[in-house]
DSSP file (Angstrom, degrees, kcal/mol; ACC not computed):
  #  RESIDUE AA STRUCTURE BP1 BP2  ACC     N-H-->O    O-->H-N    N-H-->O    O-->H-N    TCO  KAPPA ALPHA  PHI   PSI    X-CA   Y-CA   Z-CA
    1    1 A Q              0   0    0      0, 0.0     2,-0.5     0, 0.0   113,-0.0   0.000 360.0 360.0 360.0 137.5  167.2  131.3  123.1
    2    2 A V        -     0   0    0    111,-0.1     2,-0.4    24,-0.1   113,-0.2  -0.960 360.0-164.5-118.1 129.6  164.2  133.5  123.8
    3    3 A Q        -     0   0    0     -2,-0.5    22,-2.7   111,-0.1     2,-0.4  -0.917   2.9-168.4-113.6 139.7  163.6  136.6  121.5
    4    4 A L  E     -A   24   0A   0    111,-0.4     2,-0.5    -2,-0.4   113,-0.4  -0.992   1.8-171.2-131.8 138.6  161.2  139.3  122.5
    5    5 A V  E     -A   23   0A   0     18,-2.2    18,-2.8    -2,-0.4     2,-0.3  -0.980   8.8-154.8-133.9 119.2  160.0  142.1  120.1
    6    6 A E  E     +A   22   0A   0     -2,-0.5     2,-0.3    16,-0.2    16,-0.2  -0.643  18.4 168.5 -94.7 154.4  158.0  145.0  121.3
    7    7 A S  E     +A   21   0A   0     14,-2.2    14,-2.4    -2,-0.3   112,-0.1  -0.970  41.1  63.0-151.9 164.2  155.7  147.0  119.1
    8    8 A G        +     0   0    0     -2,-0.3    11,-0.3     1,-0.3    -1,-0.1   0.395  61.2 134.3 100.4  -2.6  153.0  149.7  119.3
    9    9 A G        +     0   0    0     12,-0.1     2,-0.3     9,-0.1    -1,-0.3  -0.190  22.5 125.8 -69.9 174.6  154.9  152.7  120.8
   10   10 A G  E     -d  121   0B   0    110,-1.0   112,-2.7   109,-0.1     2,-0.5  -0.989  59.9 -53.7 166.0-166.2  154.4  156.2  119.3
   11   11 A L  E     +d  122   0B   0     -2,-0.3     2,-0.3   110,-0.2   112,-0.2  -0.907  55.0 166.3-107.5 130.8  153.6  159.7  120.0
   12   12 A V  E     -d  123   0B   0    110,-2.6   112,-2.3    -2,-0.5     2,-0.2  -0.992  34.5-110.9-143.4 148.8  150.3  160.4  121.9
   13   13 A Q  E >   -d  124   0B   0     -2,-0.3     3,-2.6   110,-0.2    73,-0.2  -0.506  50.3 -81.7 -81.3 155.1  148.8  163.4  123.6
   14   14 A A  T 3  S+     0   0    0    110,-3.0    73,-0.2     1,-0.3    -1,-0.1  -0.202 119.9  28.7 -54.4 141.0  148.2  163.4  127.4
   15   15 A G  T 3  S+     0   0    0     71,-3.3    70,-0.6     1,-0.3    -1,-0.3   0.166  99.7 115.1  87.5 -16.0  145.0  161.5  128.2
   16   16 A G    <   -     0   0    0     -3,-2.6    70,-2.2    70,-0.2     2,-0.3   0.007  58.6-120.2 -77.7-173.1  145.3  159.3  125.3
   17   17 A S        +     0   0    0     67,-0.2     2,-0.3    68,-0.2    67,-0.2  -0.958  21.4 179.3-134.6 147.4  145.9  155.5  125.0
   18   18 A L  E     - B   0  83A   0     65,-2.2    65,-3.6    -2,-0.3     2,-0.5  -0.973  16.6-147.6-138.8 154.3  148.4  153.2  123.4
   19   19 A R  E     - B   0  82A   0    -11,-0.3     2,-0.3    -2,-0.3    63,-0.2  -0.963  13.5-157.8-124.6 116.7  148.6  149.4  123.4
   20   20 A L  E     - B   0  81A   0     61,-2.5    61,-2.6    -2,-0.5     2,-0.3  -0.693   6.5-160.0 -88.3 139.9  152.0  147.9  123.4
   21   21 A S  E     -AB   7  80A   0    -14,-2.4   -14,-2.2    -2,-0.3     2,-0.4  -0.881   5.1-162.8-118.7 152.0  152.5  144.2  122.1
   22   22 A C  E     -AB   6  79A   0     57,-1.9    57,-1.8    -2,-0.3     2,-0.5  -0.921   6.3-158.9-136.0 112.6  155.4  141.9  122.8
   23   23 A A  E     -AB   5  78A   0    -18,-2.8   -18,-2.2    -2,-0.4     2,-0.4  -0.809  10.8-161.0 -94.5 132.8  155.9  138.9  120.6
   24   24 A V  E     -A    4   0A   0     53,-2.4   -20,-0.2    -2,-0.5     5,-0.1  -0.935   7.4-141.3-116.8 129.2  157.9  136.1  122.1
   25   25 A S        +     0   0    0    -22,-2.7     3,-0.1    -2,-0.4     2,-0.1  -0.349  56.0  69.5 -78.0 163.7  159.7  133.4  120.3
   26   26 A G  S    S-     0   0    0      1,-0.1     3,-0.5   -24,-0.1    -2,-0.1  -0.133  76.6-105.5 109.0 153.9  159.8  129.8  121.5
   27   27 A R  S    S+     0   0    0      1,-0.2     3,-0.2     2,-0.1    -1,-0.1   0.520 110.3  61.1 -95.4  -7.2  157.4  126.9  122.0
   28   28 A T    >   +     0   0    0      1,-0.2     3,-1.9    -3,-0.1    -1,-0.2  -0.134  57.7 132.9-114.5  40.6  157.2  127.3  125.8
   29   29 A F  G >   +     0   0    0     -3,-0.5     3,-2.5     1,-0.3    -1,-0.2   0.870  68.5  62.0 -49.2 -42.6  155.8  130.8  126.1
   30   30 A S  G 3  S+     0   0    0      1,-0.3    -1,-0.3    -3,-0.2    -2,-0.1   0.573  95.3  61.1 -66.6 -12.0  153.2  129.7  128.5
   31   31 A S  G <  S+     0   0    0     -3,-1.9     2,-0.4     2,-0.1    -1,-0.3   0.328  90.9  88.8 -95.2   4.3  155.9  128.7  130.9
   32   32 A Y    <   -     0   0    0     -3,-2.5     2,-0.3    21,-0.2    68,-0.2  -0.882  66.8-145.6-102.0 128.8  157.3  132.3  131.1
   33   33 A A  E     -E   99   0B   0     66,-2.3    66,-2.9    69,-0.5     2,-0.4  -0.690  29.1-147.4 -74.4 150.7  156.2  134.9  133.5
   34   34 A M  E     -EF  98  51B   0     17,-2.8    17,-2.7    -2,-0.3     2,-0.3  -0.892  15.8-170.6-126.4 150.8  156.3  138.3  131.7
   35   35 A G  E     -EF  97  50B   0     62,-2.3    62,-2.1    -2,-0.4     2,-0.4  -0.935  15.4-142.9-136.4 159.5  157.1  141.8  132.8
   36   36 A W  E     +EF  96  49B   0     13,-2.9    12,-2.6    -2,-0.3    13,-1.1  -0.960  23.6 174.1-120.9 135.2  157.0  145.3  131.5
   37   37 A F  E     -EF  95  47B   0     58,-2.6    58,-3.7    -2,-0.4     2,-0.3  -0.945  11.6-157.2-139.6 163.1  159.6  147.9  132.4
   38   38 A R  E     -EF  94  46B   0      8,-2.0     8,-3.3    -2,-0.3     2,-0.4  -0.976   4.9-164.0-140.4 147.4  160.3  151.5  131.3
   39   39 A Q  E     -E   93   0B   0     54,-2.3    54,-1.9    -2,-0.3     6,-0.2  -0.942   7.6-164.4-137.8 120.3  163.3  153.8  131.2
   40   40 A A    >   -     0   0    0      4,-0.5     3,-2.1    -2,-0.4    52,-0.1  -0.626  46.6 -70.5 -92.5 158.2  163.1  157.5  130.8
   41   41 A P  T 3  S+     0   0    0      0, 0.0    -1,-0.1     0, 0.0     3,-0.1  -0.191 119.7   4.8 -44.7 121.6  166.1  159.7  129.9
   42   42 A G  T 3  S+     0   0    0      1,-0.2     2,-0.3    -3,-0.1    -2,-0.0   0.585 112.7  99.7  76.3   7.1  168.5  160.0  132.8
   43   43 A K  S <  S-     0   0    0     -3,-2.1    -1,-0.2     1,-0.0     2,-0.1  -0.829  75.6-101.0-124.1 163.5  166.6  157.5  135.0
   44   44 A E        -     0   0    0     -2,-0.3    -4,-0.5     1,-0.1     2,-0.2  -0.399  47.7 -90.3 -80.4 162.9  167.0  153.9  135.8
   45   45 A R        -     0   0    0     -6,-0.2     2,-0.3    -2,-0.1    -6,-0.2  -0.521  53.1-161.1 -72.1 134.6  164.9  151.2  134.2
   46   46 A E  E     -F   38   0B   0     -8,-3.3    -8,-2.0    -2,-0.2     2,-0.1  -0.881  21.1-104.1-122.9 149.9  161.7  150.8  136.5
   47   47 A F  E     +F   37   0B   0     -2,-0.3   -10,-0.2   -10,-0.2     3,-0.1  -0.434  37.5 167.8 -65.2 143.2  159.1  148.1  136.9
   48   48 A V  E     -     0   0B   0    -12,-2.6    13,-2.7     1,-0.5     2,-0.3   0.652  59.6 -23.1-117.8 -60.3  155.7  148.8  135.3
   49   49 A A  E     -FG  36  60B   0    -13,-1.1   -13,-2.9    11,-0.2    -1,-0.5  -0.948  50.0-163.4-152.4 162.3  153.7  145.6  135.3
   50   50 A A  E     -FG  35  59B   0      9,-1.8     9,-1.7    -2,-0.3     2,-0.3  -0.977   3.9-162.2-151.9 160.0  154.0  141.8  135.4
   51   51 A I  E     -FG  34  58B   0    -17,-2.7   -17,-2.8    -2,-0.3     7,-0.2  -0.994  22.0-117.1-149.2 139.0  151.8  138.9  134.6
   52   52 A S        -     0   0    0      5,-3.0     3,-0.3    -2,-0.3    52,-0.2  -0.054  35.5 -97.7 -70.3 173.9  152.0  135.2  135.6
   53   53 A R  S    S+     0   0    0     50,-2.1   -21,-0.2     1,-0.2    51,-0.1   0.914 125.6  40.8 -58.0 -42.8  152.4  132.3  133.3
   54   54 A S  S    S-     0   0    0     49,-0.3    -1,-0.2   -23,-0.1    20,-0.1   0.628 107.3-123.6 -83.6 -13.5  148.8  131.5  133.3
   55   55 A G  S    S+     0   0    0     -3,-0.3    -2,-0.1     2,-0.2    17,-0.1   0.348  84.1 109.7  91.9  -7.0  147.7  135.2  133.1
   56   56 A T  S    S+     0   0    0      1,-0.1     2,-0.4    -5,-0.1    -3,-0.0   0.682  71.6  50.9 -82.9 -12.6  145.6  134.9  136.3
   57   57 A S        +     0   0    0      2,-0.0    -5,-3.0     0, 0.0     2,-0.3  -0.978  65.1 174.7-128.2 136.1  147.9  137.0  138.5
   58   58 A T  E     -G   51   0B   0     -2,-0.4     2,-0.3    -7,-0.2    -7,-0.2  -0.873  12.0-163.1-130.8 166.7  149.1  140.6  137.7
   59   59 A S  E     -G   50   0B   0     -9,-1.7    -9,-1.8    -2,-0.3     2,-0.4  -0.986   7.8-169.4-145.9 144.5  151.1  143.2  139.4
   60   60 A Y  E     -G   49   0B   0     -2,-0.3   -11,-0.2   -11,-0.2     2,-0.1  -0.987  28.4-107.7-141.6 150.4  151.5  147.0  138.7
   61   61 A A    >>  -     0   0    0    -13,-2.7     3,-1.7    -2,-0.4     4,-1.5  -0.404  36.2-118.7 -65.8 145.1  153.7  149.9  139.8
   62   62 A D  T 34 S+     0   0    0      1,-0.3     3,-0.2     2,-0.2    -1,-0.1   0.883 112.0  65.0 -59.4 -34.5  151.7  152.3  141.9
   63   63 A S  T 34 S+     0   0    0      1,-0.2    -1,-0.3     3,-0.0   -15,-0.0   0.663 114.5  28.6 -56.4 -23.8  152.4  155.0  139.3
   64   64 A V  T X> S+     0   0    0     -3,-1.7     3,-2.7   -16,-0.2     4,-1.9   0.486  85.5 128.8-118.8 -11.9  150.4  153.1  136.6
   65   65 A K  T 3< S+     0   0    0     -4,-1.5     4,-0.1     1,-0.3   -16,-0.0  -0.207  80.1  15.9 -58.1 131.2  147.8  151.3  138.8
   66   66 A G  T 34 S+     0   0    0      2,-0.4    -1,-0.3     1,-0.0     3,-0.1   0.296 127.0  58.8  84.4  -9.2  144.2  151.9  137.5
   67   67 A R  T <4 S+     0   0    0     -3,-2.7    17,-2.3     1,-0.1     2,-0.3   0.697  97.9  52.7-115.4 -31.0  145.6  153.2  134.2
   68   68 A F  E  <  -C   83   0A   0     -4,-1.9    -2,-0.4    15,-0.2     2,-0.4  -0.769  59.5-170.1-107.7 147.5  147.6  150.4  132.7
   69   69 A T  E     -C   82   0A   0     13,-2.2    13,-3.4    -2,-0.3     2,-0.4  -0.979   5.4-158.6-142.8 129.8  146.6  146.7  132.1
   70   70 A T  E     +C   81   0A   0     -2,-0.4     2,-0.3    11,-0.2    11,-0.2  -0.844  19.6 158.9-104.8 145.9  148.6  143.8  131.2
   71   71 A S  E     -C   80   0A   0      9,-1.4     9,-3.3    -2,-0.4     2,-0.3  -0.939  19.2-147.6-152.2 169.8  147.3  140.7  129.5
   72   72 A R  E     -C   79   0A   0     -2,-0.3     2,-0.6     7,-0.2     7,-0.2  -0.998  12.2-150.3-148.5 151.0  148.6  137.7  127.4
   73   73 A D  E >>> -C   78   0A   0      5,-2.9     5,-2.0    -2,-0.3     3,-1.3  -0.889  11.3-173.5-121.1 101.3  147.6  135.3  124.8
   74   74 A N  T 345S+     0   0    0     -2,-0.6   -44,-0.2     1,-0.3   -45,-0.1   0.758  83.5  61.6 -65.8 -24.3  149.4  132.1  125.2
   75   75 A A  T 345S+     0   0    0      1,-0.2    -1,-0.3    -3,-0.1   -46,-0.0   0.717 115.0  32.1 -68.8 -24.6  148.1  130.7  122.0
   76   76 A K  T <45S-     0   0    0     -3,-1.3    -2,-0.2     2,-0.2    -1,-0.2   0.371 105.6-120.0-113.6  -2.5  149.7  133.5  120.0
   77   77 A N  T  <5 +     0   0    0     -4,-0.9   -53,-2.4     1,-0.2     2,-0.4   0.888  68.3 132.8  62.5  36.9  152.8  134.0  122.1
   78   78 A L  E   < -BC  23  73A   0     -5,-2.0    -5,-2.9   -55,-0.2     2,-0.4  -0.924  39.6-167.4-126.3 148.8  151.9  137.6  122.8
   79   79 A V  E     -BC  22  72A   0    -57,-1.8   -57,-1.9    -2,-0.4     2,-0.3  -0.967  17.7-157.1-128.7 146.6  151.8  139.8  125.9
   80   80 A Y  E     -BC  21  71A   0     -9,-3.3    -9,-1.4    -2,-0.4     2,-0.4  -0.877  18.0-158.5-125.9 153.8  150.2  143.2  125.9
   81   81 A L  E     -BC  20  70A   0    -61,-2.6   -61,-2.5    -2,-0.3     2,-0.7  -0.897  12.1-162.5-132.5 106.4  150.2  146.5  127.8
   82   82 A Q  E     -BC  19  69A   0    -13,-3.4   -13,-2.2    -2,-0.4     2,-0.6  -0.773  10.7-166.8 -84.7 120.0  147.1  148.6  127.5
   83   83 A M  E     +BC  18  68A   0    -65,-3.6   -65,-2.2    -2,-0.7     2,-0.3  -0.929  11.1 172.4-120.4 116.3  148.0  152.1  128.6
   84   84 A N        +     0   0    0    -17,-2.3   -67,-0.2    -2,-0.6   -68,-0.1  -0.784  59.0  25.7-115.3 158.9  145.2  154.5  129.2
   85   85 A G  S    S-     0   0    0    -70,-0.6    -1,-0.2    -2,-0.3   -69,-0.2   0.919  84.4-157.8  55.2  45.0  145.1  158.1  130.7
   86   86 A L        -     0   0    0    -70,-2.2   -71,-3.3    -3,-0.2     2,-0.3  -0.234   8.5-159.5 -60.4 137.3  148.6  158.6  129.5
   87   87 A K    >   -     0   0    0    -73,-0.2     3,-2.0   -72,-0.1     4,-0.2  -0.761  29.9-112.2-112.1 160.0  150.6  161.3  131.3
   88   88 A T  G >  S+     0   0    0     -2,-0.3     3,-1.5     1,-0.3    35,-0.3   0.840 116.7  64.6 -65.3 -24.7  153.8  163.1  130.1
   89   89 A E  G 3  S+     0   0    0      1,-0.2    -1,-0.3   -49,-0.0   -49,-0.1   0.484  86.6  70.3 -72.4  -0.9  155.6  161.4  132.8
   90   90 A D  G <   +     0   0    0     -3,-2.0    -1,-0.2    33,-0.0    -2,-0.2   0.453  68.8 123.0 -84.0  -8.2  154.9  158.1  131.1
   91   91 A T    <   +     0   0    0     -3,-1.5     2,-0.3    -4,-0.2    31,-0.2  -0.410  40.5 107.8 -60.0 126.5  157.3  159.1  128.4
   92   92 A A  E    S- H   0 121B   0     29,-2.2    29,-2.7    -2,-0.2     2,-0.5  -0.941  76.2 -81.5-178.7 167.3  160.0  156.4  128.2
   93   93 A V  E     -EH  39 120B   0    -54,-1.9   -54,-2.3    -2,-0.3     2,-0.4  -0.855  48.5-146.3 -82.4 125.8  161.3  153.5  126.3
   94   94 A Y  E     -EH  38 119B   0     25,-3.0    25,-1.9    -2,-0.5     2,-0.4  -0.831  16.5-171.5-105.4 132.3  159.1  150.5  127.2
   95   95 A Y  E     -E   37   0B   0    -58,-3.7   -58,-2.6    -2,-0.4     2,-0.3  -0.942  13.9-148.2-123.5 141.6  160.6  146.9  127.4
   96   96 A C  E     -E   36   0B   0     -2,-0.4    20,-2.3   -60,-0.2     2,-0.3  -0.826  19.5-171.7-101.2 156.0  159.1  143.6  127.8
   97   97 A A  E     -EI  35 115B   0    -62,-2.1   -62,-2.3    -2,-0.3     2,-0.5  -0.999  15.3-137.5-146.5 146.6  161.0  140.8  129.7
   98   98 A A  E     -EI  34 114B   0     16,-2.1    15,-2.1    -2,-0.3    16,-1.9  -0.891   4.8-157.7-112.5 130.9  160.6  137.0  130.3
   99   99 A D  E     -E   33   0B   0    -66,-2.9   -66,-2.3    -2,-0.5    13,-0.1  -0.940   9.7-178.0 -95.2 110.3  161.2  135.3  133.6
  100  100 A L  S    S+     0   0    0     -2,-0.6    -1,-0.1   -68,-0.2    12,-0.1   0.413  74.5  52.7 -92.2  -1.9  161.8  131.6  132.9
  101  101 A R  S    S+     0   0    0     10,-0.3     2,-0.4     1,-0.1    -1,-0.1   0.735  97.5  58.6-110.4 -23.8  162.2  130.5  136.5
  102  102 A R        -     0   0    0      9,-0.2   -69,-0.5     1,-0.1    -3,-0.1  -0.855  53.2-158.1-110.0 143.7  159.1  131.7  138.4
  103  103 A S  S    S+     0   0    0     -2,-0.4   -50,-2.1   -71,-0.1   -49,-0.3   0.767  79.4  58.8 -78.2 -32.5  155.5  131.0  137.8
  104  104 A Q  S    S-     0   0    0    -52,-0.2   -71,-0.1     1,-0.2   -53,-0.1  -0.481  97.6 -80.7-100.4 170.8  154.3  134.1  139.6
  105  105 A V        -     0   0    0     -2,-0.2     2,-0.3   -55,-0.1    -1,-0.2  -0.259  45.0-179.1 -68.0 156.7  154.9  137.7  139.1
  106  106 A T        -     0   0    0    -72,-0.1   -55,-0.1     1,-0.1   -47,-0.1  -0.983  19.9-155.0-153.5 152.0  157.9  139.4  140.3
  107  107 A T        +     0   0    0     -2,-0.3    -1,-0.1   -60,-0.1     2,-0.1   0.752  57.0  98.8-102.4 -28.8  159.3  142.9  140.2
  108  108 A P    >   -     0   0    0      0, 0.0     3,-1.3     0, 0.0     4,-0.3  -0.381  66.7-135.8 -69.3 138.5  163.1  143.1  140.4
  109  109 A R  G >  S+     0   0    0      1,-0.2     3,-1.7     2,-0.2   -63,-0.0   0.862 102.6  66.4 -58.8 -34.5  164.9  143.5  137.0
  110  110 A S  G 3  S+     0   0    0      1,-0.3    -1,-0.2     3,-0.0    -3,-0.0   0.655  91.1  64.0 -65.0 -16.2  167.4  140.9  138.0
  111  111 A D  G <  S+     0   0    0     -3,-1.3     2,-0.4   -12,-0.0   -10,-0.3   0.700  85.7  88.1 -74.5 -15.1  164.6  138.2  138.0
  112  112 A Y    <   -     0   0    0     -3,-1.7   -13,-0.3    -4,-0.3     3,-0.1  -0.695  55.4-171.9 -95.9 133.3  164.1  138.6  134.4
  113  113 A D        +     0   0    0    -15,-2.1     2,-0.3    -2,-0.4   -14,-0.2   0.825  67.7  35.7 -92.7 -30.7  166.3  136.5  131.9
  114  114 A Y  E     -I   98   0B   0    -16,-1.9   -16,-2.1  -113,-0.0     2,-0.3  -0.929  63.0-168.8-129.7 150.2  165.4  137.9  128.5
  115  115 A W  E     -I   97   0B   0     -2,-0.3  -111,-0.4   -18,-0.2   -18,-0.2  -0.977  14.5-133.8-137.6 145.7  164.7  141.3  127.3
  116  116 A G        -     0   0    0    -20,-2.3  -111,-0.2    -2,-0.3     3,-0.1  -0.243  33.9-105.2 -84.5-174.8  163.4  143.0  124.1
  117  117 A Q        -     0   0    0   -113,-0.4  -112,-0.1     1,-0.2    -1,-0.1   0.665  59.8-121.0 -89.4 -20.5  164.9  146.0  122.5
  118  118 A G        -     0   0    0    -22,-0.1     2,-0.4   -25,-0.0   -23,-0.2  -0.050  13.2-120.6 102.1 157.5  162.3  148.4  123.6
  119  119 A T  E     - H   0  94B   0    -25,-1.9   -25,-3.0  -112,-0.1     2,-0.3  -0.996  25.8-118.9-141.6 138.7  159.8  150.7  122.0
  120  120 A Q  E     - H   0  93B   0     -2,-0.4  -110,-1.0   -27,-0.2     2,-0.5  -0.494  24.1-172.3 -78.4 130.4  159.6  154.4  122.5
  121  121 A V  E     -dH  10  92B   0    -29,-2.7   -29,-2.2    -2,-0.3     2,-0.4  -0.984   4.3-174.8-123.5 124.5  156.5  155.9  124.0
  122  122 A T  E     -d   11   0B   0   -112,-2.7  -110,-2.6    -2,-0.5     2,-0.6  -0.965   6.5-165.8-122.5 124.8  156.2  159.8  124.0
  123  123 A V  E     -d   12   0B   0     -2,-0.4     2,-0.3   -35,-0.3  -110,-0.2  -0.928  11.6-157.9-117.2 111.9  153.3  161.6  125.7
  124  124 A S  E      d   13   0B   0   -112,-2.3  -110,-3.0    -2,-0.6   -36,-0.0  -0.629 360.0 360.0 -90.6 150.4  153.0  165.3  124.8
  125  125 A S              0   0    0     -2,-0.3    -1,-0.1  -112,-0.2  -112,-0.1   0.438 360.0 360.0 -81.4 360.0  151.2  167.9  126.8
């Protein structure tokens, strides 16, 4: 069983920054590709970013490219999402997810096997 716990969400003004963290249980974290998704009220959960097992490959949604950066620390079982230049439309619950089957990044929700409970990010104007 893999457990994921997100932290770092909160309220921030437009243009500000937040860094989300996701702590992952298990001794084989380095064998999981990781993803970040978000869900705004009344909308479907959407892909935000993903990072490969080694951390050498990343992928971003067009809406966050150039503003968000994902990284990981395999020694600490942590994955991060650095969010800069936040916009009101970034307001959502953010989830991290683990893909146990693929080594490279993937975007579909159905490719991810385990999910965290989410952390709220609210961007005010």
